[in-house]
C-alpha positions as CSV (number, residue, x, y, z in Angstrom):
1,M,146.0,73.2,107.3
2,A,143.6,72.4,104.4
3,N,140.8,72.0,106.9
4,F,141.6,75.4,108.4
5,I,141.6,77.1,105.0
6,F,138.3,75.4,104.1
7,R,136.7,76.7,107.3
8,V,138.0,80.3,106.6
9,L,136.6,80.1,103.1
10,L,133.3,78.8,104.3
11,T,133.0,81.6,106.9
12,L,133.7,84.2,104.2
13,V,131.1,82.7,101.8
14,L,128.5,82.5,104.5
15,S,129.2,86.0,105.6
16,Y,128.9,87.2,102.0
17,L,125.6,85.3,101.4
18,G,124.2,86.5,104.8
19,N,124.8,90.1,103.9
20,R,123.4,89.8,100.4
21,V,119.7,89.9,99.6
22,N,118.8,88.5,96.2
23,G,122.2,89.8,95.1
24,K,121.0,93.4,95.6
25,A,121.5,94.7,99.1
26,N,122.8,93.9,102.5
27,F,120.8,93.6,105.7
28,K,122.6,96.6,107.2
29,E,121.6,98.8,104.3
30,I,118.0,97.5,104.6
31,D,117.8,98.1,108.3
32,E,119.1,101.7,107.9
33,K,116.5,102.3,105.3
34,L,113.7,101.0,107.5
35,K,114.8,103.3,110.3
36,Q,114.7,106.2,107.9
37,L,111.2,105.3,106.5
38,N,109.4,104.2,109.7
39,K,108.9,107.1,112.1
40,P,108.1,106.6,115.9
41,A,104.4,105.8,116.3
42,V,102.1,107.4,118.8
43,K,99.7,104.5,118.2
44,T,99.9,101.4,116.0
45,I,96.9,99.7,114.2
46,Q,97.0,96.1,112.8
47,S,94.7,96.0,109.8
48,E,92.9,92.9,108.8
49,D,94.5,93.0,105.3
50,G,97.9,92.5,106.9
51,D,99.1,96.1,106.9
52,I,100.5,97.8,110.0
53,I,99.6,101.4,110.3
54,D,101.6,103.8,112.5
55,C,99.9,106.9,113.7
56,V,102.8,109.3,113.6
57,D,103.1,112.8,115.0
58,I,102.2,115.2,112.2
59,Y,105.5,117.1,112.6
60,K,107.6,113.8,112.5
61,Q,106.3,112.5,109.2
62,P,108.8,111.7,106.4
63,A,108.2,115.0,104.6
64,F,110.5,116.8,107.0
65,D,113.5,114.7,106.0
66,H,113.6,116.7,102.8
67,H,116.3,119.4,103.0
68,A,113.9,122.0,101.5
69,L,111.3,121.3,104.2
70,K,113.4,121.4,107.3
71,N,111.8,124.7,108.6
72,H,108.5,124.2,106.8
73,I,105.4,125.1,108.8
74,I,102.4,122.9,108.0
75,Q,99.4,124.4,106.4
76,M,96.7,122.6,108.2
77,K,93.9,123.3,105.7
78,P,93.5,124.9,102.3
79,S,92.9,128.7,102.3
80,F,90.1,128.2,99.8
81,D,86.7,126.6,100.2
82,L,86.8,123.2,98.6
83,K,83.1,122.9,98.6
84,E,82.8,125.9,96.3
85,E,84.6,123.9,93.6
86,R,81.9,121.3,93.2
87,L,80.7,121.7,89.6
88,S,77.5,119.7,90.1
89,T,75.7,117.7,92.8
90,K,73.9,115.6,90.2
91,N,73.9,111.9,91.2
92,E,75.9,112.6,94.4
93,S,73.2,111.0,96.5
94,T,73.3,107.8,94.4
95,K,77.1,107.3,94.7
96,L,78.1,104.3,96.7
97,A,80.6,104.9,99.4
98,I,84.0,103.3,99.5
99,F,86.4,103.0,102.5
100,Q,89.8,101.8,103.4
101,T,90.2,98.4,105.0
102,W,92.4,99.6,107.9
103,Q,89.5,101.9,109.1
104,R,87.7,98.8,110.4
105,S,90.5,98.2,112.8
106,G,91.0,101.6,114.4
107,S,91.7,105.3,113.8
108,C,94.4,107.8,114.3
109,Q,93.8,110.7,116.6
110,E,94.0,114.4,115.6
111,G,97.6,115.6,115.4
112,T,98.8,112.4,113.9
113,V,98.8,111.0,110.4
114,P,98.4,107.3,109.4
115,I,101.5,105.9,107.6
116,R,101.8,102.3,106.3
117,R,104.8,100.7,108.0
118,I,107.5,99.5,105.6
119,R,108.8,96.0,106.4
120,R,111.9,94.2,105.4
121,E,110.1,92.0,102.9
122,D,108.9,95.2,101.2
123,L,112.4,96.3,100.5
124,L,113.5,92.8,99.5
125,R,111.0,92.9,96.6
126,A,112.4,96.1,95.2
127,K,115.1,96.1,92.5
128,S,117.3,98.0,94.9
129,V,116.9,99.8,98.2
130,Q,117.5,103.1,96.4
131,Q,114.7,102.4,93.9
132,F,112.2,101.4,96.5
133,G,108.9,103.3,96.2
134,R,109.8,104.9,92.9
135,K,108.3,104.6,89.5
136,P,110.9,103.4,86.9
137,H,112.6,106.2,85.0
138,E,110.6,107.1,81.8
139,V,112.7,106.3,78.7
140,V,111.0,108.4,76.0
141,L,111.2,107.8,72.3
142,K,110.2,110.3,69.6
143,S,106.8,109.8,67.9
144,N,104.9,111.3,65.0
145,T,101.6,111.1,66.9
146,T,100.1,114.6,67.4
147,I,97.3,116.1,69.4
148,E,94.6,118.1,67.6
149,H,91.3,119.6,68.5
150,K,88.1,118.0,67.2
151,D,87.7,120.8,64.7
152,G,91.2,120.0,63.3
153,Q,92.8,123.0,64.8
154,L,96.0,122.6,66.8
155,P,96.1,123.6,70.5
156,S,96.9,127.3,71.1
157,I,100.0,126.3,73.1
158,N,102.0,125.9,69.9
159,T,101.8,126.7,66.2
160,T,102.9,123.3,65.2
161,A,101.7,119.8,66.1
162,L,102.4,118.7,69.6
163,A,104.4,115.5,69.4
164,M,103.4,112.8,71.9
165,P,106.3,110.7,73.2
166,V,106.3,106.9,73.2
167,I,107.3,105.7,76.6
168,V,109.2,102.4,76.8
169,N,107.7,99.6,79.0
170,R,104.4,101.6,79.6
171,S,101.1,101.4,77.9
172,A,98.5,104.1,78.6
173,A,95.1,105.3,77.6
174,T,94.5,108.8,78.6
175,L,92.4,111.9,78.0
176,V,94.8,114.9,77.7
177,T,94.2,118.6,77.9
178,V,96.8,121.2,77.0
179,G,97.0,124.8,75.9
180,Y,96.2,126.6,79.1
181,N,97.4,127.1,82.6
182,Y,95.6,124.7,85.0
183,I,95.3,125.2,88.8
184,G,93.2,122.2,89.5
185,A,91.5,119.1,88.2
186,K,89.2,116.3,89.4
187,A,88.4,112.7,88.5
188,D,85.7,110.2,89.5
189,I,87.6,106.9,89.0
190,N,85.7,103.6,88.8
191,V,87.3,101.2,91.3
192,W,88.4,97.8,90.0
193,T,91.1,95.1,90.7
194,P,92.7,94.4,87.3
195,N,94.9,91.3,87.0
196,V,98.6,92.0,87.3
197,E,100.6,89.2,85.7
198,A,104.0,89.6,87.2
199,Q,105.3,90.9,90.5
200,D,107.4,93.7,88.9
201,E,104.4,95.0,86.9
202,Y,101.7,97.4,88.0
203,T,98.5,99.0,86.8
204,T,97.0,102.4,87.7
205,A,93.8,104.5,87.1
206,Q,94.7,108.0,87.9
207,I,95.0,111.8,87.3
208,W,98.2,113.6,86.4
209,L,99.0,117.3,86.5
210,K,102.3,118.1,84.8
211,A,104.5,121.0,83.8
212,G,108.0,121.4,82.4
213,P,109.9,120.1,79.4
214,G,109.0,116.6,78.1
215,D,112.3,115.0,79.1
216,N,112.4,116.5,82.5
217,F,108.8,117.3,83.5
218,E,107.3,117.6,86.9
219,S,104.3,115.6,87.8
220,I,101.9,115.3,90.8
221,E,99.4,112.5,90.6
222,S,96.9,110.3,92.4
223,G,94.4,107.5,92.0
224,W,94.3,103.8,92.6
225,T,96.9,101.1,91.7
226,V,97.5,97.4,91.9
227,N,101.2,97.1,92.5
228,P,102.4,93.8,94.0
229,Q,106.1,94.7,94.0
230,L,105.5,97.8,96.1
231,Y,102.8,96.6,98.4
232,G,103.2,92.8,98.5
233,D,99.7,91.9,97.3
234,K,97.2,92.5,94.5
235,R,94.8,94.7,96.4
236,T,93.5,97.9,94.9
237,R,95.1,100.8,96.8
238,L,94.9,104.5,97.0
239,F,98.2,106.2,96.0
240,A,99.9,109.5,95.5
241,H,103.1,110.2,93.6
242,W,105.3,113.1,92.6
243,T,108.5,113.7,90.6
244,K,110.4,116.8,89.5
245,D,112.6,115.1,86.9
246,S,110.5,112.6,84.9
247,Y,111.0,109.9,87.7
248,K,114.8,109.9,87.2
249,T,116.0,110.5,90.7
250,T,113.2,112.3,92.6
251,G,109.8,111.5,93.9
252,C,108.0,108.4,95.1
253,F,104.7,106.7,95.9
254,D,102.9,107.7,99.0
255,M,105.1,108.4,102.0
256,T,108.1,106.2,100.9
257,C,110.2,109.4,100.6
258,S,110.1,112.9,101.8
259,G,108.0,115.4,99.9
260,F,104.2,115.0,100.4
261,V,102.9,116.7,103.6
262,Q,100.0,114.8,105.0
263,T,97.4,116.6,107.2
264,S,94.5,114.2,107.4
265,S,94.3,111.5,110.1
266,Q,91.5,109.8,108.1
267,Y,93.1,108.6,104.8
268,L,96.1,106.2,104.4
269,L,98.2,106.6,101.3
270,G,98.9,103.1,100.1
271,G,95.9,101.8,102.0
272,S,93.7,99.2,100.3
273,I,90.2,100.3,99.0
274,E,86.9,98.5,99.4
275,P,84.6,97.5,97.9
276,V,85.5,97.2,94.2
277,S,83.1,97.2,91.2
278,T,81.9,94.0,89.6
279,E,81.0,93.5,85.9
280,F,77.3,93.0,86.4
281,G,76.9,94.4,89.9
282,Q,77.4,97.6,91.9
283,Q,79.8,100.3,90.7
284,Y,82.1,102.2,93.1
285,D,84.0,105.4,92.4
286,L,87.1,107.0,94.0
287,T,86.9,110.8,93.7
288,V,90.3,112.4,93.5
289,G,91.0,116.2,93.2
290,I,94.3,118.1,93.0
291,Y,94.1,121.9,93.4
292,M,96.6,124.7,93.8
293,D,96.1,127.0,96.8
294,P,96.4,130.5,95.3
295,N,97.8,131.9,98.5
296,T,100.6,129.4,99.1
297,A,101.1,127.6,95.8
298,N,100.8,124.3,97.6
299,W,99.0,121.6,95.6
300,W,96.3,120.0,97.7
301,L,95.1,116.4,97.3
302,K,91.5,115.8,98.3
303,I,89.7,112.5,98.3
304,G,86.0,111.6,98.4
305,K,83.7,114.4,99.5
306,D,86.2,117.2,99.4
307,I,88.3,115.9,102.3
308,P,91.9,117.4,102.2
309,V,94.5,114.7,102.6
310,G,97.6,116.8,102.4
311,Y,99.7,118.7,99.9
312,W,102.8,119.0,97.8
313,P,104.6,122.2,98.9
314,A,105.4,123.5,95.4
315,S,107.1,126.7,96.6
316,T,109.9,124.6,98.1
317,L,109.7,121.3,96.4
318,L,108.9,122.0,92.7
319,F,109.8,124.6,90.1
320,Y,107.5,124.5,87.0
321,L,104.5,123.5,89.1
322,N,105.1,126.4,91.4
323,H,103.0,128.5,89.1
324,S,100.5,126.2,87.4
325,S,100.1,122.9,85.5
326,T,100.3,123.1,81.7
327,L,99.0,119.5,81.0
328,V,96.4,117.4,82.7
329,E,95.8,113.7,82.0
330,W,93.1,111.3,83.1
331,G,93.3,107.6,82.4
332,G,95.1,104.3,83.0
333,Q,98.6,103.0,82.7
334,V,100.3,99.6,82.7
335,Y,104.0,99.2,83.5
336,S,105.6,96.0,82.2
337,S,108.8,95.0,80.4
338,N,106.5,93.0,78.0
339,V,104.6,96.0,76.7
340,K,104.5,95.9,72.8
341,K,106.4,92.6,72.8
342,K,105.4,89.0,72.1
343,P,103.9,87.7,74.2
344,H,102.3,91.0,75.4
345,T,101.7,91.3,79.1
346,K,98.4,90.0,80.4
347,T,98.3,92.8,83.1
348,G,94.9,94.6,82.7
349,M,94.2,98.3,82.6
């Protein structure tokens, strides 16, 4: 009898452990999430950096899982001429080209979009299946720091000083512009591979376009990141991100949730970038632009020499950004639980 009870208990314990993953999720939940994230591939490419890229039918991409996009008709290209937005061609010929590693191993045909395949080990690194692909929620503290113009005058957006919030677990260095309605912004971002100390930390160099109240803002953003928890390595990768509630419950990196509509078969969100700059050697830039289409209110992401990658459909996905952005930021950010603590994180910006 005692032996029988022991075997029953052992079976129950093994069953429990077999269904738990780092105490966070069970395999069934993970498998269901993988089926949701990974769409049927027309073609599959094995990249030399270890990524698997699925060329997915453009109308079967994750964006169409969003309830607001069920009947969405893809805008295949912007209604405005991107080339007309170039402010200067100075030094364009001297810029050194960057590329994505996967492009050496193949390409996706027209009518498909490249999507980085999510694997079980990717989900196992996340704090939870539900949190996978998201930035941590921004916990904002009040601050006495204010923004002023160089001449000492306050921005026209308000008659009082604009308080800058202090965000827990994040350290940032940014250039900020406020006081107007912005329908586009661009950045040439030097490409590096900063050290990231811990797996649950990340660093970015990026551009943000934001609108809405400070505790519930909307943000669309892009640039490069080193994020080992999300991607499983410390490579520098192209990313896009969005949220409509300060990262609380909406939005994600790349195509790890529904929202961003990709149109390009050339660029891979989440794909690693090469080459990177060296301290005393060649310098490489990633050019990122985000522009509102005046005819559709869609916010287009373009990379490199004005190549449209896709768009955030503001008219169905967003509210404040449906009209314009009221704040633009350029700069870097580090996420770590050891920001402003001793010892401070060694993750670089």
